[in-house]
N, C-alpha and C positions, 0 to 999 in steps of 0.2 A: 503494500499500499504506500510505502514511502518512496515513490519515484520522484527523482530530482528533476525539476522542469528544465533547467539548462541542458540536461542530457538529451531531451527531446528536440532542442532547438539546435544543437551542435551541427547537424548535417547542412542546415541552411547557411551557416557562417563558414564552413570549410570550403575551399575552392575545389571544384570538380576538375576532371581531366581536361576539358575543353578550355577552361580558364587558365590552366597551368601551361599547356603545351602550344596554344595557339594565340598568344598575346603578341599584339603588335605595338602596344604603347611603350614598351621599353625600347624597341629598336627606333621608333619615331622619336622618342625623347633623346636618344643618343645621337641621332643623325642630325639634330639641329646644329647650326653653325656656332660651336663654342670655340671661336678662334682665340688663341692664347698669344697671338703676336701683339707687339707693341702698339699703342695707339698712335693714331696719325700725330705728327708733330704740330705743336701749336703755332699758329701764325701770327699771334699778337706779341711775341717776343720781339725785342730788338735784335738785329743780326749779331751784335756784340754779346748779348746774353746768350744766343745760340752757341756761339763759339766758346764762351766761357763754359757753358754746360757740357759741350763735347770735351773739352780739355779736362774738366773735372771727372767726367766718366771714365776717361783714359787713365787719369791718374788713379782712380779708384781701383781699376784693375791691377796697376802696378804696386799699389800700397800694400797689398796682401802678400806680395812676394819679396817685400824688402826684409832684410835681416833684422831680427829683434833688436839689436844694438841700435839701429837707426829708425825702426818702425815706430817706436814709442817715444822718440825724441824729435827728430828732424821730420819724420813722416807725419807726426801729429801736427806739427807746426805748419807744414805745408797744406795739410787738409784744412786746418783752421784759417789759413790764409786764403785758400780757395772760397771758403764759405763767406769770409769778410769781403772778398772781392765780388762775389755774386751779390751780397747785401749792398754794398756801396754802389755798384752799377745800377742795380734794379731801383735803388732809392733815388739815384740821379735820373733815372729815366722818367719818373713820374712827378718830378718837381718842376715848378715853373722856371723858366729860362735863367733868371737872375740867381737862383739858388742852387743850380746844378754844378757850377764849377768847383766848389769844396768837396763835393762828393766825388766828382771825377778825378780830382787830385788825390784824394784818399785811395781810390781804386788803383791809380797809377802807382802810389807808394807800395801798396799791398802787392801789386804785380812784380814791381822791382825786388822786393824782398823774396817773393815766390821764386823769381828766376835765379837768384842768388842761392837759395837753399837747394833748389834742384841741381845747380851746378856743383855744390858740395857733395850732394849724394852720388853724382856721377864720378866726381874726381876721387871719392873715397872707395869707389867700386861697388857701391850699393845698388846702383842703377846702371844696367847694361847699355852699351852704346846705342843700340837700336831703339830701346826705350826712351833714352834721353833725347835722341834725335827727334822721335815721333812727338814727344810731348813738348820739347822746346819749340818745334815749329809751330804747333798750336798755340803755345803761350805767346810766341813772338807776334803771330797774327793778332791775337787780342791786344798786345801792346801797341801795334800799329794802329788799331781801331780807337784804342783809348787815346793815344796821342793826337790822332786826327780830330777826335771829338773835343779834346781839351783845347786844341788850337782854334778850332771853330768857336767854342765858347768864350776864349779869351779876346778873339776879334769882335764878337757880339757885345761883349762887356767892356770893351775898351772906351776911354774917353772920346776917341774920335768917332766911334759908332754912336755914342750917346749925343755927341754934338750934331751928328747929321740927322737924327731922328728929331731933335729939338728944333732945327732949322725948318723942316718940313712943316 
């Protein structure tokens, strides 16, 4: 007389052979385009920020292969300088024209220090020739872009340029 009610309902809840062997929803779910590729590059970055980002990503590959002696000293400092360079450049990018020059100068100082520390790593043998050449060419390109930007801002902020705008 004491029959359990859930025992009678169990066959309704268990899957039958048709539900197990002829299921298409698993295959359909797996065939959806689950692309794990990198997202498309953002187009709202300044070209100089793109170059700095590419340089940093290259540095990040090299950072893990540095000897421990330099990884946690000079390597960490270079990593910090890259972050500071990104911060100063992106800060300058979104400021009004009159306020950009100090930030661009700061970025140029950080970049010069970064170049010197990369050279130290290379001369000490911690950074191989090919790696040093690859990263230094990218960093030099960033330096040329920063120098051009700084020169342009100095011309725009010079007293001569200010005088020309007042005369108009």
